[in-house]
C-alpha positions in Angstrom: 122.7 125.1 79.3 122.4 128.5 77.3 125.4 130.8 77.5 124.0 132.6 80.4 124.1 129.8 82.5 128.2 128.9 82.2 130.0 129.8 85.1 133.7 128.9 86.6 133.9 125.9 88.8 133.6 127.2 92.7 136.8 128.2 94.1 138.1 128.5 90.7 138.8 132.1 90.9 140.4 133.6 93.9 140.1 137.5 94.3 143.4 139.2 94.5 144.9 140.5 98.3 144.5 144.3 98.5 147.2 145.4 100.1 147.5 148.5 102.6 143.7 149.0 103.3 143.9 149.2 107.3 145.6 146.5 110.2 142.4 144.6 110.3 143.0 143.1 106.5 146.5 141.8 107.9 148.2 143.5 105.1 148.2 147.3 106.4 150.8 149.6 106.6 153.5 148.0 105.1 151.2 146.0 102.8 153.7 143.4 103.0 157.1 144.5 102.1 158.6 144.9 105.7 160.0 148.3 107.0 161.9 151.1 104.7 164.6 150.3 102.6 165.0 150.5 98.9 162.8 147.3 98.5 159.8 148.6 100.4 160.1 151.5 97.9 157.8 151.5 94.4 159.9 151.3 90.9 162.3 149.4 91.9 164.0 146.5 89.9 167.4 145.2 91.0 167.8 141.8 88.9 170.9 140.9 89.0 172.0 143.8 91.6 174.5 142.4 94.2 175.1 145.7 96.5 177.6 147.1 94.4 180.0 144.0 93.9 180.2 143.2 90.5 177.6 140.8 89.6 177.7 137.5 88.7 176.6 137.6 85.1 179.4 140.5 84.8 181.9 138.5 86.3 181.8 135.5 83.8 183.1 135.6 80.4 181.2 135.6 77.4 181.4 132.7 75.2 179.9 131.5 71.5 179.1 133.2 68.8 175.7 134.5 67.1 175.7 134.5 63.5 173.3 137.2 62.5 172.9 135.9 58.8 171.9 132.0 59.8 168.9 131.0 58.1 166.4 129.5 59.7 164.1 126.9 57.9 160.9 125.4 58.3 161.4 121.6 58.9 158.9 119.3 57.2 158.9 115.7 57.7 158.2 112.7 55.4 155.1 111.5 58.0 153.7 115.3 57.5 153.6 115.5 53.6 152.4 111.7 53.6 149.5 113.2 55.8 148.6 115.8 53.7 148.4 113.9 50.4 146.4 111.6 52.3 143.9 114.4 53.5 144.0 115.9 49.5 145.5 119.0 50.9 148.8 118.1 49.0 148.3 117.5 45.1 151.0 114.9 44.7 150.5 115.2 41.0 151.9 118.7 40.7 155.5 119.6 42.2 155.4 120.7 45.9 156.8 123.7 46.4 157.2 125.7 49.6 153.9 128.1 49.0 152.1 124.6 48.2 153.4 123.8 51.7 151.7 127.0 53.4 148.3 126.4 50.6 147.9 123.3 52.3 148.4 124.4 55.9 151.8 122.0 56.6 153.1 125.4 57.5 152.2 129.0 58.7 154.7 130.8 56.6 158.0 130.3 54.9 161.1 131.6 56.8 164.5 130.9 54.6 163.2 128.0 53.1 162.2 124.3 53.8 164.3 121.7 55.4 162.6 118.2 54.4 163.6 115.6 57.0 163.4 111.9 56.5 161.5 110.9 59.6 158.0 109.0 58.7 157.2 106.8 55.7 156.4 107.9 52.4 154.3 106.0 50.1 153.0 109.0 47.5 154.8 109.5 44.3 156.1 113.5 45.0 158.0 115.9 43.6 159.5 118.5 45.5 160.9 121.7 45.3 162.8 122.9 48.6 165.5 124.5 50.0 167.2 121.4 51.6 166.8 118.0 52.1 168.5 115.3 54.1 170.1 112.4 52.5 167.4 110.0 54.2 164.6 112.3 53.1 165.6 112.0 49.4 166.4 108.3 49.6 162.5 107.9 50.8 161.0 109.8 48.0 162.8 108.2 45.3 162.2 105.4 46.6 158.6 106.0 46.4 159.2 107.1 43.1 159.2 110.6 43.5 161.9 113.1 43.0 163.7 115.9 44.9 165.1 119.4 43.4 166.8 121.3 45.9 167.0 125.3 45.8 169.8 125.7 47.7 173.5 124.3 48.2 174.2 120.4 48.0 172.2 117.9 50.2 173.1 118.4 53.7 174.9 115.6 55.6 172.4 114.5 58.5 
């Protein structure tokens, strides 16, 4: 097979219906828009419009609170850390920082810090320097002979 021989499966691509091209096409004259009225015109977007009645989304009370100062953490499981160590992307001898996760390809970018979760098994002796770690993650790392340095506040409860 050559590059010029690559084709879609038959029927995979369907041509769009060209509307307003004569009565013989089946979609001529009004082009499937019915007759007259606001919706027959171009440039109409009546998303939540209810004919002048107060729309449902405005009748319902507002609820909740959105904290604009909330920090967004990357979450890394112990299983992901172990997989990176096994693949040789993370050096267990060096302290594993947030930048090391990016270099190893575990994370694409560090947001406001890294939160280590206790999912999975960890057998490598690693020294972690992260923003947060769950109690189960700290216990698992210490059981494997490593240590966790929490850069942010105290260890968060699960």
